[in-house]
N, CA and C atoms of all chains as a GROMACS GRO file, in nm:
protein
  639
    1MET      N    1   8.207  11.804   7.215
    1MET     CA    2   8.292  11.686   7.206
    1MET      C    3   8.437  11.721   7.178
    2ALA      N    4   8.461  11.834   7.106
    2ALA     CA    5   8.599  11.872   7.078
    2ALA      C    6   8.671  11.910   7.207
    3GLY      N    7   8.598  11.974   7.299
    3GLY     CA    8   8.659  12.009   7.427
    3GLY      C    9   8.695  11.885   7.506
    4ASP      N   10   8.610  11.782   7.494
    4ASP     CA   11   8.639  11.659   7.566
    4ASP      C   12   8.766  11.592   7.512
    5THR      N   13   8.781  11.590   7.379
    5THR     CA   14   8.902  11.531   7.320
    5THR      C   15   9.027  11.608   7.359
    6LEU      N   16   9.014  11.740   7.362
    6LEU     CA   17   9.128  11.822   7.403
    6LEU      C   18   9.167  11.793   7.548
    7ARG      N   19   9.065  11.774   7.634
    7ARG     CA   20   9.092  11.744   7.774
    7ARG      C   21   9.165  11.609   7.787
    8LEU      N   22   9.122  11.509   7.708
    8LEU     CA   23   9.190  11.379   7.715
    8LEU      C   24   9.334  11.389   7.665
    9GLY      N   25   9.356  11.473   7.561
    9GLY     CA   26   9.492  11.491   7.511
    9GLY      C   27   9.582  11.555   7.615
   10VAL      N   28   9.529  11.656   7.685
   10VAL     CA   29   9.609  11.720   7.791
   10VAL      C   30   9.639  11.621   7.902
   11VAL      N   31   9.539  11.537   7.936
   11VAL     CA   32   9.561  11.433   8.039
   11VAL      C   33   9.674  11.341   7.998
   12LEU      N   34   9.674  11.299   7.869
   12LEU     CA   35   9.779  11.207   7.823
   12LEU      C   36   9.917  11.273   7.829
   13VAL      N   37   9.927  11.399   7.784
   13VAL     CA   38  10.058  11.465   7.782
   13VAL      C   39  10.113  11.483   7.924
   14VAL      N   40  10.026  11.531   8.016
   14VAL     CA   41  10.074  11.554   8.153
   14VAL      C   42  10.110  11.422   8.222
   15ALA      N   43  10.030  11.317   8.198
   15ALA     CA   44  10.061  11.187   8.259
   15ALA      C   45  10.190  11.130   8.203
   16THR      N   46  10.217  11.153   8.073
   16THR     CA   47  10.342  11.102   8.016
   16THR      C   48  10.463  11.175   8.076
   17ILE      N   49  10.451  11.307   8.092
   17ILE     CA   50  10.561  11.382   8.154
   17ILE      C   51  10.587  11.331   8.296
   18GLY      N   52  10.478  11.309   8.372
   18GLY     CA   53  10.493  11.260   8.508
   18GLY      C   54  10.558  11.124   8.513
   19THR      N   55  10.517  11.033   8.423
   19THR     CA   56  10.575  10.898   8.424
   19THR      C   57  10.722  10.901   8.388
   20VAL      N   58  10.760  10.986   8.291
   20VAL     CA   59  10.901  10.993   8.252
   20VAL      C   60  10.985  11.045   8.370
   21PHE      N   61  10.932  11.142   8.445
   21PHE     CA   62  11.009  11.190   8.558
   21PHE      C   63  11.018  11.086   8.670
   22MET      N   64  10.911  11.005   8.688
   22MET     CA   65  10.921  10.897   8.786
   22MET      C   66  11.028  10.796   8.746
   23LEU      N   67  11.035  10.767   8.615
   23LEU     CA   68  11.137  10.672   8.567
   23LEU      C   69  11.277  10.728   8.589
   24ILE      N   70  11.294  10.859   8.562
   24ILE     CA   71  11.424  10.923   8.584
   24ILE      C   72  11.462  10.915   8.732
   25SER      N   73  11.364  10.936   8.819
   25SER     CA   74  11.390  10.929   8.962
   25SER      C   75  11.433  10.789   9.005
   26ALA      N   76  11.366  10.686   8.951
   26ALA     CA   77  11.402  10.550   8.989
   26ALA      C   78  11.541  10.513   8.939
   27VAL      N   79  11.574  10.555   8.817
   27VAL     CA   80  11.708  10.527   8.764
   27VAL      C   81  11.814  10.600   8.846
   28GLY      N   82  11.780  10.722   8.892
   28GLY     CA   83  11.874  10.795   8.977
   28GLY      C   84  11.894  10.726   9.110
   29VAL      N   85  11.785  10.672   9.168
   29VAL     CA   86  11.800  10.599   9.294
   29VAL      C   87  11.886  10.475   9.274
   30LEU      N   88  11.875  10.413   9.157
   30LEU     CA   89  11.955  10.292   9.134
   30LEU      C   90  12.101  10.326   9.105
   31ARG      N   91  12.129  10.430   9.025
   31ARG     CA   92  12.262  10.445   8.967
   31ARG      C   93  12.353  10.543   9.039
   32LEU      N   94  12.300  10.634   9.119
   32LEU     CA   95  12.386  10.735   9.180
   32LEU      C   96  12.473  10.671   9.289
   33PRO      N   97  12.591  10.729   9.317
   33PRO     CA   98  12.690  10.655   9.395
   33PRO      C   99  12.671  10.656   9.546
   34ASP      N  100  12.593  10.748   9.602
   34ASP     CA  101  12.599  10.773   9.745
   34ASP      C  102  12.456  10.780   9.800
   35ALA      N  103  12.437  10.764   9.930
   35ALA     CA  104  12.303  10.773   9.986
   35ALA      C  105  12.248  10.915   9.974
   36TYR      N  106  12.334  11.014   9.985
   36TYR     CA  107  12.288  11.154   9.981
   36TYR      C  108  12.246  11.194   9.839
   37THR      N  109  12.322  11.151   9.740
   37THR     CA  110  12.283  11.182   9.601
   37THR      C  111  12.157  11.104   9.562
   38ARG      N  112  12.140  10.985   9.622
   38ARG     CA  113  12.015  10.913   9.596
   38ARG      C  114  11.895  10.986   9.654
   39MET      N  115  11.913  11.047   9.772
   39MET     CA  116  11.806  11.131   9.826
   39MET      C  117  11.775  11.249   9.734
   40HIS      N  118  11.879  11.301   9.672
   40HIS     CA  119  11.864  11.410   9.576
   40HIS      C  120  11.771  11.369   9.462
   41ALA      N  121  11.787  11.245   9.412
   41ALA     CA  122  11.699  11.198   9.305
   41ALA      C  123  11.559  11.167   9.358
   42ALA      N  124  11.551  11.108   9.479
   42ALA     CA  125  11.421  11.065   9.529
   42ALA      C  126  11.338  11.182   9.579
   43GLY      N  127  11.401  11.292   9.615
   43GLY     CA  128  11.324  11.400   9.674
   43GLY      C  129  11.261  11.492   9.572
   44LYS      N  130  11.330  11.520   9.463
   44LYS     CA  131  11.280  11.625   9.372
   44LYS      C  132  11.216  11.569   9.247
   45ALA      N  133  11.283  11.476   9.179
   45ALA     CA  134  11.226  11.424   9.054
   45ALA      C  135  11.099  11.344   9.081
   46ALA      N  136  11.096  11.272   9.194
   46ALA     CA  137  10.975  11.195   9.225
   46ALA      C  138  10.860  11.287   9.260
   47THR      N  139  10.888  11.399   9.327
   47THR     CA  140  10.781  11.494   9.359
   47THR      C  141  10.722  11.554   9.232
   48LEU      N  142  10.810  11.591   9.137
   48LEU     CA  143  10.760  11.647   9.010
   48LEU      C  144  10.680  11.543   8.933
   49GLY      N  145  10.727  11.418   8.932
   49GLY     CA  146  10.657  11.314   8.858
   49GLY      C  147  10.520  11.284   8.914
   50VAL      N  148  10.512  11.273   9.047
   50VAL     CA  149  10.381  11.239   9.105
   50VAL      C  150  10.288  11.360   9.097
   51SER      N  151  10.344  11.481   9.093
   51SER     CA  152  10.258  11.599   9.071
   51SER      C  153  10.194  11.594   8.933
   52GLY      N  154  10.272  11.554   8.831
   52GLY     CA  155  10.215  11.542   8.697
   52GLY      C  156  10.106  11.437   8.691
   53LEU      N  157  10.131  11.321   8.754
   53LEU     CA  158  10.030  11.214   8.750
   53LEU      C  159   9.902  11.256   8.821
   54LEU      N  160   9.916  11.320   8.939
   54LEU     CA  161   9.795  11.358   9.013
   54LEU      C  162   9.720  11.470   8.942
   55LEU      N  163   9.795  11.562   8.877
   55LEU     CA  164   9.728  11.670   8.802
   55LEU      C  165   9.650  11.613   8.685
   56SER      N  166   9.707  11.513   8.617
   56SER     CA  167   9.634  11.453   8.505
   56SER      C  168   9.511  11.378   8.554
   57THR      N  169   9.520  11.314   8.671
   57THR     CA  170   9.402  11.246   8.725
   57THR      C  171   9.292  11.345   8.761
   58GLY      N  172   9.333  11.458   8.820
   58GLY     CA  173   9.234  11.561   8.853
   58GLY      C  174   9.169  11.619   8.729
   59LEU      N  175   9.247  11.633   8.619
   59LEU     CA  176   9.187  11.683   8.494
   59LEU      C  177   9.093  11.580   8.434
   60PHE      N  178   9.125  11.452   8.451
   60PHE     CA  179   9.038  11.348   8.395
   60PHE      C  180   8.904  11.344   8.468
   61PHE      N  181   8.906  11.361   8.600
   61PHE     CA  182   8.782  11.356   8.679
   61PHE      C  183   8.733  11.497   8.711
   62ILE      N  184   8.748  11.590   8.618
   62ILE     CA  185   8.714  11.730   8.651
   62ILE      C  186   8.562  11.748   8.661
   63HIS      N  187   8.484  11.667   8.590
   63HIS     CA  188   8.338  11.681   8.601
   63HIS      C  189   8.286  11.621   8.731
   64GLU      N  190   8.362  11.530   8.790
   64GLU     CA  191   8.323  11.474   8.919
   64GLU      C  192   8.373  11.560   9.035
   65GLY      N  193   8.447  11.667   9.005
   65GLY     CA  194   8.491  11.758   9.111
   65GLY      C  195   8.610  11.708   9.190
   66GLN      N  196   8.702  11.637   9.122
   66GLN     CA  197   8.818  11.584   9.194
   66GLN      C  198   8.943  11.669   9.178
   67LEU      N  199   8.937  11.775   9.098
   67LEU     CA  200   9.059  11.852   9.069
   67LEU      C  201   9.111  11.922   9.193
   68LEU      N  202   9.021  11.975   9.275
   68LEU     CA  203   9.064  12.049   9.394
   68LEU      C  204   9.130  11.956   9.495
   69ARG      N  205   9.073  11.834   9.506
   69ARG     CA  206   9.131  11.737   9.599
   69ARG      C  207   9.271  11.693   9.553
   70MET      N  208   9.288  11.678   9.421
   70MET     CA  209   9.420  11.638   9.370
   70MET      C  210   9.522  11.750   9.390
   71ILE      N  211   9.476  11.876   9.374
   71ILE     CA  212   9.569  11.988   9.399
   71ILE      C  213   9.607  11.992   9.547
   72ALA      N  214   9.512  11.957   9.635
   72ALA     CA  215   9.545  11.950   9.778
   72ALA      C  216   9.646  11.840   9.805
   73LEU      N  217   9.633  11.727   9.732
   73LEU     CA  218   9.729  11.618   9.752
   73LEU      C  219   9.868  11.657   9.700
   74ILE      N  220   9.873  11.733   9.589
   74ILE     CA  221  10.002  11.782   9.539
   74ILE      C  222  10.065  11.876   9.642
   75ALA      N  223   9.983  11.961   9.704
   75ALA     CA  224  10.036  12.050   9.807
   75ALA      C  225  10.088  11.970   9.926
   76LEU      N  226  10.017  11.861   9.960
   76LEU     CA  227  10.064  11.773  10.067
   76LEU      C  228  10.201  11.714  10.033
   77PHE      N  229  10.219  11.671   9.905
   77PHE     CA  230  10.349  11.617   9.866
   77PHE      C  231  10.456  11.724   9.873
   78PHE      N  232  10.423  11.846   9.830
   78PHE     CA  233  10.524  11.953   9.832
   78PHE      C  234  10.561  11.991   9.974
   79VAL      N  235  10.472  11.966  10.072
   79VAL     CA  236  10.506  11.995  10.211
   79VAL      C  237  10.586  11.879  10.271
   80THR      N  238  10.540  11.754  10.249
   80THR     CA  239  10.599  11.643  10.323
   80THR      C  240  10.730  11.592  10.262
   81SER      N  241  10.752  11.610  10.132
   81SER     CA  242  10.871  11.552  10.072
   81SER      C  243  11.001  11.616  10.122
   82PRO      N  244  11.012  11.751  10.137
   82PRO     CA  245  11.134  11.805  10.194
   82PRO      C  246  11.156  11.766  10.339
   83ILE      N  247  11.044  11.752  10.416
   83ILE     CA  248  11.060  11.710  10.556
   83ILE      C  249  11.117  11.569  10.562
   84ALA      N  250  11.063  11.479  10.481
   84ALA     CA  251  11.111  11.341  10.481
   84ALA      C  252  11.257  11.334  10.435
   85THR      N  253  11.291  11.411  10.332
   85THR     CA  254  11.428  11.405  10.280
   85THR      C  255  11.527  11.462  10.382
   86THR      N  256  11.488  11.572  10.450
   86THR     CA  257  11.578  11.630  10.549
   86THR      C  258  11.600  11.535  10.665
   87SER      N  259  11.492  11.472  10.712
   87SER     CA  260  11.510  11.383  10.828
   87SER      C  261  11.588  11.258  10.787
   88MET      N  262  11.570  11.212  10.662
   88MET     CA  263  11.651  11.097  10.616
   88MET      C  264  11.798  11.134  10.605
   89ALA      N  265  11.827  11.256  10.557
   89ALA     CA  266  11.967  11.296  10.542
   89ALA      C  267  12.034  11.309  10.677
   90ARG      N  268  11.961  11.365  10.774
   90ARG     CA  269  12.020  11.380  10.908
   90ARG      C  270  12.044  11.244  10.972
   91ALA      N  271  11.947  11.153  10.954
   91ALA     CA  272  11.965  11.019  11.010
   91ALA      C  273  12.081  10.947  10.944
   92ALA      N  274  12.097  10.964  10.811
   92ALA     CA  275  12.208  10.897  10.742
   92ALA      C  276  12.341  10.957  10.785
   93TYR      N  277  12.342  11.086  10.817
   93TYR     CA  278  12.468  11.146  10.863
   93TYR      C  279  12.505  11.093  11.001
   94ARG      N  280  12.406  11.082  11.089
   94ARG     CA  281  12.438  11.038  11.225
   94ARG      C  282  12.459  10.888  11.236
   95HIS      N  283  12.422  10.815  11.131
   95HIS     CA  284  12.450  10.672  11.126
   95HIS      C  285  12.597  10.657  11.088
   96ARG      N  286  12.679  10.600  11.177
   96ARG     CA  287  12.823  10.619  11.160
   96ARG      C  288  12.879  10.542  11.041
   97ARG      N  289  12.817  10.430  11.008
   97ARG     CA  290  12.879  10.349  10.903
   97ARG      C  291  12.870  10.413  10.766
   98SER      N  292  12.767  10.497  10.745
   98SER     CA  293  12.760  10.561  10.614
   98SER      C  294  12.839  10.690  10.613
   99ARG      N  295  12.878  10.740  10.732
   99ARG     CA  296  12.954  10.864  10.732
   99ARG      C  297  13.096  10.840  10.683
  100ARG      N  298  13.147  10.719  10.707
  100ARG     CA  299  13.285  10.694  10.666
  100ARG      C  300  13.300  10.696  10.514
  101ARG      N  301  13.190  10.664  10.445
  101ARG     CA  302  13.195  10.659  10.299
  101ARG      C  303  13.176  10.796  10.233
  102LEU      N  304  13.165  10.899  10.315
  102LEU     CA  305  13.133  11.032  10.266
  102LEU      C  306  13.252  11.096  10.198
  103GLN      N  307  13.226  11.166  10.087
  103GLN     CA  308  13.334  11.239  10.020
  103GLN      C  309  13.295  11.386  10.015
  104LEU      N  310  13.335  11.460  10.117
  104LEU     CA  311  13.298  11.600  10.123
  104LEU      C  312  13.424  11.683  10.142
  105ARG      N  313  13.426  11.799  10.080
  105ARG     CA  314  13.539  11.889  10.102
  105ARG      C  315  13.518  11.970  10.230
  106HIS      N  316  13.392  12.006  10.255
  106HIS     CA  317  13.362  12.085  10.373
  106HIS      C  318  13.240  12.024  10.440
  107ASP      N  319  13.250  11.989  10.566
  107ASP     CA  320  13.143  11.920  10.636
  107ASP      C  321  13.066  12.022  10.719
  108GLU      N  322  12.944  12.055  10.673
  108GLU     CA  323  12.872  12.163  10.740
  108GLU      C  324  12.801  12.117  10.866
  109MET      N  325  12.768  11.990  10.873
  109MET     CA  326  12.693  11.946  10.991
  109MET      C  327  12.783  11.915  11.109
  110ARG      N  328  12.914  11.918  11.090
  110ARG     CA  329  13.000  11.886  11.201
  110ARG      C  330  12.994  11.994  11.308
  111GLU      N  331  12.984  12.122  11.266
  111GLU     CA  332  12.980  12.230  11.366
  111GLU      C  333  12.847  12.230  11.440
  112SER      N  334  12.738  12.194  11.371
  112SER     CA  335  12.608  12.204  11.437
  112SER      C  336  12.570  12.075  11.509
  113SER      N  337  12.648  11.971  11.492
  113SER     CA  338  12.615  11.845  11.557
  113SER      C  339  12.649  11.853  11.705
  114THR      N  340  12.556  11.806  11.789
  114THR     CA  341  12.577  11.822  11.932
  114THR      C  342  12.645  11.703  11.996
  115GLU      N  343  12.662  11.597  11.917
  115GLU     CA  344  12.710  11.474  11.981
  115GLU      C  345  12.860  11.462  11.987
  116GLU      N  346  12.933  11.552  11.920
  116GLU     CA  347  13.078  11.533  11.916
  116GLU      C  348  13.150  11.642  11.990
  117MET      N  349   8.238  10.641   6.546
  117MET     CA  350   8.351  10.555   6.506
  117MET      C  351   8.484  10.619   6.544
  118ASN      N  352   8.498  10.747   6.507
  118ASN     CA  353   8.620  10.819   6.540
  118ASN      C  354   8.638  10.830   6.692
  119GLU      N  355   8.527  10.852   6.759
  119GLU     CA  356   8.527  10.859   6.906
  119GLU      C  357   8.579  10.730   6.967
  120GLU      N  358   8.534  10.617   6.907
  120GLU     CA  359   8.577  10.488   6.961
  120GLU      C  360   8.726  10.466   6.944
  121ILE      N  361   8.779  10.508   6.828
  121ILE     CA  362   8.923  10.491   6.804
  121ILE      C  363   9.003  10.575   6.903
  122LEU      N  364   8.957  10.697   6.928
  122LEU     CA  365   9.026  10.784   7.023
  122LEU      C  366   9.024  10.724   7.164
  123ASN      N  367   8.910  10.669   7.202
  123ASN     CA  368   8.898  10.609   7.335
  123ASN      C  369   8.990  10.489   7.350
  124GLU      N  370   8.996  10.409   7.242
  124GLU     CA  371   9.086  10.292   7.242
  124GLU      C  372   9.231  10.335   7.258
  125PHE      N  373   9.270  10.439   7.181
  125PHE     CA  374   9.408  10.491   7.190
  125PHE      C  375   9.439  10.540   7.330
  126PHE      N  376   9.342  10.611   7.390
  126PHE     CA  377   9.362  10.662   7.526
  126PHE      C  378   9.386  10.548   7.625
  127LEU      N  379   9.303  10.443   7.615
  127LEU     CA  380   9.320  10.332   7.710
  127LEU      C  381   9.453  10.260   7.689
  128ARG      N  382   9.493  10.242   7.561
  128ARG     CA  383   9.621  10.175   7.533
  128ARG      C  384   9.737  10.257   7.588
  129TRP      N  385   9.729  10.389   7.574
  129TRP     CA  386   9.837  10.475   7.621
  129TRP      C  387   9.848  10.469   7.775
  130ILE      N  388   9.731  10.465   7.843
  130ILE     CA  389   9.735  10.456   7.990
  130ILE      C  390   9.794  10.322   8.033
  131HIS      N  391   9.762  10.215   7.958
  131HIS     CA  392   9.824  10.084   7.985
  131HIS      C  393   9.975  10.092   7.972
  132LEU      N  394  10.022  10.161   7.866
  132LEU     CA  395  10.167  10.175   7.844
  132LEU      C  396  10.231  10.250   7.960
  133LEU      N  397  10.164  10.356   8.007
  133LEU     CA  398  10.222  10.434   8.118
  133LEU      C  399  10.229  10.351   8.246
  134ILE      N  400  10.126  10.268   8.269
  134ILE     CA  401  10.130  10.183   8.388
  134ILE      C  402  10.244  10.082   8.376
  135ALA      N  403  10.270  10.031   8.254
  135ALA     CA  404  10.381   9.937   8.235
  135ALA      C  405  10.514  10.004   8.265
  136ILE      N  406  10.532  10.128   8.216
  136ILE     CA  407  10.658  10.200   8.242
  136ILE      C  408  10.676  10.225   8.392
  137LEU      N  409  10.566  10.262   8.458
  137LEU     CA  410  10.573  10.289   8.602
  137LEU      C  411  10.602  10.162   8.681
  138SER      N  412  10.553  10.047   8.633
  138SER     CA  413  10.584   9.921   8.701
  138SER      C  414  10.731   9.886   8.685
  139ILE      N  415  10.788   9.910   8.566
  139ILE     CA  416  10.932   9.885   8.547
  139ILE      C  417  11.012   9.972   8.643
  140SER      N  418  10.971  10.097   8.656
  140SER     CA  419  11.042  10.187   8.745
  140SER      C  420  11.028  10.144   8.891
  141LEU      N  421  10.912  10.087   8.927
  141LEU     CA  422  10.895  10.033   9.062
  141LEU      C  423  10.988   9.914   9.086
  142VAL      N  424  11.006   9.830   8.983
  142VAL     CA  425  11.098   9.716   8.995
  142VAL      C  426  11.241   9.766   9.015
  143ILE      N  427  11.278   9.875   8.946
  143ILE     CA  428  11.411   9.933   8.966
  143ILE      C  429  11.430   9.978   9.111
  144CYS      N  430  11.325  10.039   9.168
  144CYS     CA  431  11.334  10.079   9.310
  144CYS      C  432  11.350   9.957   9.401
  145PHE      N  433  11.282   9.847   9.366
  145PHE     CA  434  11.295   9.727   9.449
  145PHE      C  435  11.435   9.668   9.438
  146VAL      N  436  11.500   9.684   9.322
  146VAL     CA  437  11.639   9.640   9.310
  146VAL      C  438  11.728   9.717   9.408
  147ARG      N  439  11.704   9.847   9.420
  147ARG     CA  440  11.783   9.926   9.515
  147ARG      C  441  11.750   9.884   9.658
  148LEU      N  442  11.622   9.851   9.684
  148LEU     CA  443  11.585   9.806   9.819
  148LEU      C  444  11.653   9.674   9.853
  149TYR      N  445  11.674   9.589   9.753
  149TYR     CA  446  11.738   9.460   9.777
  149TYR      C  447  11.888   9.473   9.793
  150ARG      N  448  11.952   9.556   9.708
  150ARG     CA  449  12.098   9.562   9.707
  150ARG      C  450  12.156   9.670   9.794
  151GLY      N  451  12.070   9.754   9.857
  151GLY     CA  452  12.122   9.869   9.929
  151GLY      C  453  12.223   9.829  10.034
  152PRO      N  454  12.342   9.890  10.034
  152PRO     CA  455  12.446   9.840  10.123
  152PRO      C  456  12.414   9.859  10.270
  153ASP      N  457  12.336   9.959  10.308
  153ASP     CA  458  12.304   9.976  10.449
  153ASP      C  459  12.162  10.032  10.463
  154VAL      N  460  12.124  10.063  10.586
  154VAL     CA  461  11.984  10.099  10.612
  154VAL      C  462  11.945  10.235  10.552
  155PRO      N  463  12.028  10.340  10.551
  155PRO     CA  464  11.984  10.465  10.488
  155PRO      C  465  11.949  10.452  10.341
  156ASN      N  466  12.024  10.371  10.265
  156ASN     CA  467  11.989  10.350  10.124
  156ASN      C  468  11.854  10.281  10.110
  157ARG      N  469  11.827  10.188  10.201
  157ARG     CA  470  11.697  10.119  10.195
  157ARG      C  471  11.585  10.214  10.232
  158THR      N  472  11.612  10.309  10.322
  158THR     CA  473  11.508  10.408  10.355
  158THR      C  474  11.475  10.495  10.235
  159VAL      N  475  11.578  10.535  10.159
  159VAL     CA  476  11.554  10.614  10.038
  159VAL      C  477  11.471  10.534   9.938
  160ALA      N  478  11.504  10.404   9.924
  160ALA     CA  479  11.429  10.320   9.831
  160ALA      C  480  11.284  10.306   9.876
  161PHE      N  481  11.261  10.297  10.006
  161PHE     CA  482  11.125  10.286  10.058
  161PHE      C  483  11.044  10.411  10.028
  162ASP      N  484  11.106  10.528  10.043
  162ASP     CA  485  11.037  10.653  10.013
  162ASP      C  486  10.997  10.659   9.866
  163THR      N  487  11.090  10.620   9.778
  163THR     CA  488  11.060  10.622   9.635
  163THR      C  489  10.949  10.522   9.600
  164ILE      N  490  10.948  10.406   9.666
  164ILE     CA  491  10.844  10.307   9.640
  164ILE      C  492  10.707  10.360   9.682
  165ALA      N  493  10.701  10.433   9.794
  165ALA     CA  494  10.572  10.489   9.839
  165ALA      C  495  10.519  10.590   9.737
  166VAL      N  496  10.609  10.674   9.684
  166VAL     CA  497  10.566  10.774   9.584
  166VAL      C  498  10.518  10.704   9.457
  167HIS      N  499  10.588  10.598   9.416
  167HIS     CA  500  10.547  10.524   9.297
  167HIS      C  501  10.409  10.460   9.317
  168THR      N  502  10.382  10.414   9.438
  168THR     CA  503  10.252  10.352   9.465
  168THR      C  504  10.138  10.452   9.445
  169VAL      N  505  10.161  10.576   9.490
  169VAL     CA  506  10.058  10.679   9.469
  169VAL      C  507  10.036  10.705   9.320
  170GLY      N  508  10.144  10.706   9.242
  170GLY     CA  509  10.131  10.727   9.098
  170GLY      C  510  10.054  10.616   9.030
  171ILE      N  511  10.080  10.490   9.070
  171ILE     CA  512  10.008  10.378   9.010
  171ILE      C  513   9.861  10.380   9.049
  172PHE      N  514   9.832  10.422   9.173
  172PHE     CA  515   9.693  10.440   9.217
  172PHE      C  516   9.621  10.538   9.125
  173ALA      N  517   9.685  10.653   9.097
  173ALA     CA  518   9.621  10.756   9.016
  173ALA      C  519   9.594  10.705   8.875
  174LEU      N  520   9.695  10.638   8.814
  174LEU     CA  521   9.675  10.588   8.678
  174LEU      C  522   9.569  10.478   8.673
  175PHE      N  523   9.563  10.396   8.776
  175PHE     CA  524   9.462  10.288   8.776
  175PHE      C  525   9.323  10.346   8.795
  176ALA      N  526   9.312  10.458   8.870
  176ALA     CA  527   9.183  10.524   8.882
  176ALA      C  528   9.136  10.577   8.748
  177ILE      N  529   9.230  10.631   8.666
  177ILE     CA  530   9.194  10.675   8.531
  177ILE      C  531   9.150  10.556   8.447
  178LEU      N  532   9.222  10.446   8.458
  178LEU     CA  533   9.196  10.330   8.373
  178LEU      C  534   9.060  10.268   8.402
  179SER      N  535   9.022  10.258   8.530
  179SER     CA  536   8.896  10.194   8.564
  179SER      C  537   8.783  10.294   8.584
  180ARG      N  538   8.811  10.424   8.565
  180ARG     CA  539   8.711  10.531   8.572
  180ARG      C  540   8.634  10.532   8.702
  181THR      N  541   8.698  10.498   8.813
  181THR     CA  542   8.634  10.508   8.943
  181THR      C  543   8.718  10.600   9.029
  182PHE      N  544   8.663  10.717   9.061
  182PHE     CA  545   8.744  10.812   9.137
  182PHE      C  546   8.742  10.783   9.286
  183THR      N  547   8.674  10.676   9.328
  183THR     CA  548   8.679  10.638   9.469
  183THR      C  549   8.818  10.589   9.508
  184LEU      N  550   8.894  10.539   9.410
  184LEU     CA  551   9.028  10.488   9.438
  184LEU      C  552   9.122  10.599   9.484
  185LEU      N  553   9.086  10.726   9.457
  185LEU     CA  554   9.176  10.836   9.494
  185LEU      C  555   9.186  10.852   9.645
  186GLU      N  556   9.082  10.807   9.718
  186GLU     CA  557   9.093  10.806   9.864
  186GLU      C  558   9.209  10.717   9.908
  187GLY      N  559   9.223  10.603   9.841
  187GLY     CA  560   9.335  10.514   9.870
  187GLY      C  561   9.468  10.579   9.840
  188ALA      N  562   9.472  10.661   9.733
  188ALA     CA  563   9.597  10.731   9.700
  188ALA      C  564   9.635  10.829   9.811
  189ILE      N  565   9.535  10.900   9.865
  189ILE     CA  566   9.563  10.996   9.973
  189ILE      C  567   9.616  10.924  10.095
  190VAL      N  568   9.549  10.813  10.133
  190VAL     CA  569   9.591  10.739  10.252
  190VAL      C  570   9.732  10.683  10.232
  191THR      N  571   9.762  10.634  10.109
  191THR     CA  572   9.895  10.579  10.083
  191THR      C  573  10.003  10.686  10.092
  192ALA      N  574   9.971  10.809  10.045
  192ALA     CA  575  10.069  10.918  10.052
  192ALA      C  576  10.103  10.950  10.198
  193VAL      N  577   9.999  10.961  10.282
  193VAL     CA  578  10.023  10.995  10.423
  193VAL      C  579  10.099  10.883  10.493
  194LEU      N  580  10.061  10.756  10.464
  194LEU     CA  581  10.130  10.644  10.530
  194LEU      C  582  10.275  10.633  10.485
  195GLY      N  583  10.303  10.663  10.357
  195GLY     CA  584  10.441  10.659  10.311
  195GLY      C  585  10.527  10.764  10.380
  196PHE      N  586  10.472  10.884  10.396
  196PHE     CA  587  10.546  10.989  10.466
  196PHE      C  588  10.572  10.949  10.611
  197LEU      N  589  10.468  10.896  10.679
  197LEU     CA  590  10.487  10.857  10.819
  197LEU      C  591  10.589  10.745  10.831
  198GLY      N  592  10.586  10.649  10.738
  198GLY     CA  593  10.683  10.539  10.742
  198GLY      C  594  10.825  10.587  10.722
  199THR      N  595  10.843  10.682  10.629
  199THR     CA  596  10.978  10.734  10.605
  199THR      C  597  11.032  10.807  10.727
  200VAL      N  598  10.946  10.891  10.787
  200VAL     CA  599  10.990  10.965  10.906
  200VAL      C  600  11.018  10.868  11.021
  201MET      N  601  10.936  10.760  11.030
  201MET     CA  602  10.960  10.663  11.136
  201MET      C  603  11.093  10.591  11.117
  202PHE      N  604  11.125  10.553  10.993
  202PHE     CA  605  11.254  10.488  10.969
  202PHE      C  606  11.369  10.582  11.000
  203ALA      N  607  11.354  10.712  10.965
  203ALA     CA  608  11.461  10.808  10.992
  203ALA      C  609  11.482  10.825  11.142
  204ARG      N  610  11.370  10.830  11.218
  204ARG     CA  611  11.382  10.842  11.364
  204ARG      C  612  11.450  10.721  11.423
  205TYR      N  613  11.412  10.603  11.370
  205TYR     CA  614  11.473  10.479  11.420
  205TYR      C  615  11.623  10.478  11.395
  206LEU      N  616  11.663  10.524  11.275
  206LEU     CA  617  11.806  10.527  11.244
  206LEU      C  618  11.879  10.623  11.334
  207GLU      N  619  11.814  10.736  11.365
  207GLU     CA  620  11.881  10.838  11.444
  207GLU      C  621  11.897  10.793  11.588
  208ARG      N  622  11.795  10.722  11.642
  208ARG     CA  623  11.800  10.682  11.782
  208ARG      C  624  11.877  10.553  11.804
  209SER      N  625  11.901  10.475  11.698
  209SER     CA  626  11.958  10.343  11.719
  209SER      C  627  12.102  10.354  11.766
  210PRO      N  628  12.146  10.264  11.853
  210PRO     CA  629  12.285  10.267  11.900
  210PRO      C  630  12.380  10.238  11.785
  211GLU      N  631  12.488  10.311  11.779
  211GLU     CA  632  12.579  10.298  11.666
  211GLU      C  633  12.656  10.167  11.674
  212GLU      N  634  12.674  10.107  11.559
  212GLU     CA  635  12.733   9.973  11.558
  212GLU      C  636  12.885   9.982  11.563
  213GLU      N  637  12.945   9.870  11.568
  213GLU     CA  638  13.091   9.843  11.568
  213GLU      C  639  13.170   9.910  11.678
   0.00000   0.00000   0.00000
């Protein structure tokens, strides 16, 4: 029974860390000034937060054999989140109305862009 | 008796975490409502999809049914596909003004 209590405590700590990072990510999406910096908050802090939540769920259902599936889902998030963020950033750059609001000292995508 | 108190504390704490995650989801919806243009709304949509997976996981803990995790997997894949679809649409759309 002591091992069971320890497992529930670890579940609570990891889930709390994940929830706090999700809250930080949402506040970053609300408060940051630009679409690109908002992607910065949505891409990394949200991935860390949902990894914590899924890891705690896998630890809670470890006797039912769900830990491996949750680790596979975390790996799926770690693969798909950079792809989604990169394609969103490229789309936001090529969308002309948001490009005018950009404050950059050096524009790296201008040389590689084929449309200009 | 001690076991029961611990179980009660665990359930209350999971309820608190779900409440915090719901507040954070409402914050994402504020960005979805006020976003000045379509790229900001796409970012808000991506964050909302990730939050949905988190709420799925916590609710599976709360109701002790791990069948709900299948829904979490499907929601994760659909959120990724939706985000990539919105990005493609933005990239292909004719530029305004």
